[in-house]
C-alpha positions in Angstrom: 70.0 36.1 36.4 73.4 35.5 37.9 74.4 39.2 37.5 71.2 40.3 39.2 72.1 38.1 42.2 75.6 39.5 42.3 74.3 43.1 42.2 71.9 42.3 45.0 74.6 41.0 47.2 77.1 43.7 46.4 75.7 46.0 49.2 76.0 43.2 51.7 79.6 42.5 50.7 80.5 46.2 51.0 78.9 46.4 54.4 81.0 43.4 55.6 84.2 45.0 54.4 83.3 48.4 55.9 82.2 46.8 59.1 85.7 45.4 59.7 87.6 48.5 58.8 87.4 50.6 61.9 91.0 51.7 62.6 92.9 50.8 65.7 94.5 53.8 67.4 97.8 54.6 65.9 97.5 51.7 63.4 96.6 53.7 60.2 97.7 51.8 57.2 98.8 48.7 59.1 98.2 45.2 57.8 97.4 42.0 59.7 99.3 40.0 57.1 102.4 42.1 56.6 105.4 42.8 58.7 105.9 41.2 62.1 103.4 38.5 62.9 100.6 39.6 65.2 99.3 37.5 68.0 96.3 35.3 67.0 93.0 35.4 68.8 89.8 37.4 68.9 89.8 41.0 67.6 87.5 43.9 68.5 86.3 46.1 65.7 88.6 48.8 67.1 91.6 46.5 66.5 91.0 45.9 62.9 93.5 47.7 60.6 92.5 50.7 58.6 92.7 50.7 54.8 95.2 53.0 53.1 93.6 56.2 52.1 93.0 56.5 48.3 91.1 54.7 45.6 90.4 51.0 46.0 89.2 48.9 43.1 87.0 46.0 44.1 86.2 43.1 41.8 83.4 40.8 42.9 83.0 37.2 41.9 79.8 35.5 42.9 79.2 31.7 42.9 82.2 31.2 40.7 81.4 33.9 38.1 84.4 36.1 37.8 82.5 38.6 35.7 80.7 40.2 38.6 80.5 43.9 39.2 83.6 46.0 39.5 83.5 49.0 41.9 85.8 51.8 42.9 85.7 53.1 46.5 87.3 56.3 47.6 88.6 55.9 51.2 89.9 58.4 53.7 90.5 58.1 57.4 87.2 59.7 58.3 85.0 57.7 55.9 86.7 54.4 56.7 86.0 55.0 60.4 82.4 56.0 59.8 81.7 53.2 57.4 82.6 50.8 60.2 79.1 51.3 61.6 77.7 47.8 60.8 74.9 47.4 58.3 74.2 51.1 58.1 74.3 50.9 54.3 71.5 48.4 53.9 68.3 50.3 54.6 66.4 48.8 57.4 69.1 46.2 58.3 70.0 45.3 61.8 73.2 43.3 62.3 74.8 41.8 65.4 78.4 42.9 66.0 80.7 40.9 63.8 82.9 38.2 65.4 86.5 38.7 64.3 89.4 36.4 64.9 93.1 36.8 63.7 94.5 33.4 62.6 98.1 32.2 63.0 98.8 32.9 59.4 97.8 36.6 59.8 94.4 36.2 58.0 91.2 37.3 59.7 88.0 35.3 60.0 84.7 37.1 60.1 81.3 35.8 61.1 78.1 38.0 61.1 74.4 37.8 60.9 71.9 40.4 59.7 68.2 41.0 59.7 67.7 43.0 56.5 64.0 43.7 57.2 61.9 43.3 54.0 65.0 41.9 52.2 65.3 38.8 54.5 67.9 37.5 56.8 71.5 36.5 56.2 74.3 34.7 58.0 77.8 34.8 56.7 81.3 33.6 57.4 84.4 35.1 55.7 88.1 35.1 55.5 90.3 38.1 54.7 93.8 37.8 53.5 96.4 40.3 52.3 97.6 43.8 52.9 95.5 46.9 53.7 98.1 49.1 52.1 98.0 47.5 48.6 95.7 44.6 48.1 93.5 42.1 50.0 91.0 39.4 49.3 87.8 38.4 51.1 85.9 35.2 50.6 82.3 35.0 52.0 79.9 32.1 52.4 76.4 33.5 52.9 73.0 31.9 53.6 70.0 34.2 52.8 66.4 33.4 53.7 63.2 35.4 53.5 64.1 37.5 50.5 61.2 38.5 48.2 63.5 37.7 45.3 63.6 33.9 45.1 67.0 33.9 43.4 68.6 35.7 46.4 67.6 32.9 48.9 69.9 30.0 49.6 73.7 29.6 49.8 76.0 31.9 48.0 79.8 32.2 47.7 81.4 35.5 47.0 85.0 36.6 46.6 86.2 40.2 46.6 89.6 41.3 45.4 90.5 44.8 46.4 93.5 46.7 45.0 94.8 50.1 45.9 95.2 52.1 42.7 96.4 55.5 43.9 94.9 58.7 45.3 91.3 59.4 44.9 90.5 61.4 41.7 90.1 65.2 42.0 86.6 66.0 43.2 86.0 62.6 44.8 85.1 62.4 48.5 85.7 59.7 51.1 82.8 57.3 50.9 82.2 57.7 47.1 81.4 54.4 45.4 81.9 54.5 41.6 79.7 51.9 39.9 80.6 50.2 36.6 78.3 52.6 34.7 80.2 55.5 36.0 77.5 56.7 38.4 78.7 57.8 41.9 77.0 57.2 45.2 78.3 58.3 48.6 77.4 56.0 51.4 78.0 58.7 54.1 75.3 60.9 52.5 72.9 58.1 53.2 73.9 58.1 56.9 73.4 61.9 57.1 70.0 61.7 55.5 68.9 58.9 57.9 70.2 60.9 60.9 68.3 64.0 59.8 65.1 62.0 59.2 65.2 60.1 62.5 62.6 61.3 65.1 63.9 63.0 68.2 65.1 60.6 70.8 65.9 57.7 68.4 69.4 56.4 67.3 
């Protein structure tokens, strides 16, 4: 049961990371926790640093279980910018713009809320620490209500450890997610399909 909850929350976790990763102009590969300290205070999504292009391994721990799903994400500059569109990778979800704040120690606090349609509603707070060139961690406290899956409702704690492992493999595209079973899913293909299916005059 615990693994099913972790799998169900994986998409939400990926959205939260992607939502924060819109690059600041001229800041590709920069890190909020490395180099000269940056000023603390609120951040816009455009001020959030971009992840280093390449293959990122993400290990997810849910409610203290360190054996959660491990994923690989191929990132390039284009996909990282496009994936910053909040909640576009949870079908039917509508999320308020995330509230971002850089802390004195260089970490970044995140707060967000989402209406996930038939999947319920969520509110989350998180803390991101590390280096967007090599490794970072994100901890999230989420409260979910209204899900048709009873085990999804309630309070959940999630930790994501992301490590840069090198260039994307030959044939991989930016936006490719490699699941533990080896299957590949490209989140940008979902965006394109939804755009093509949207009636004229809608966003």
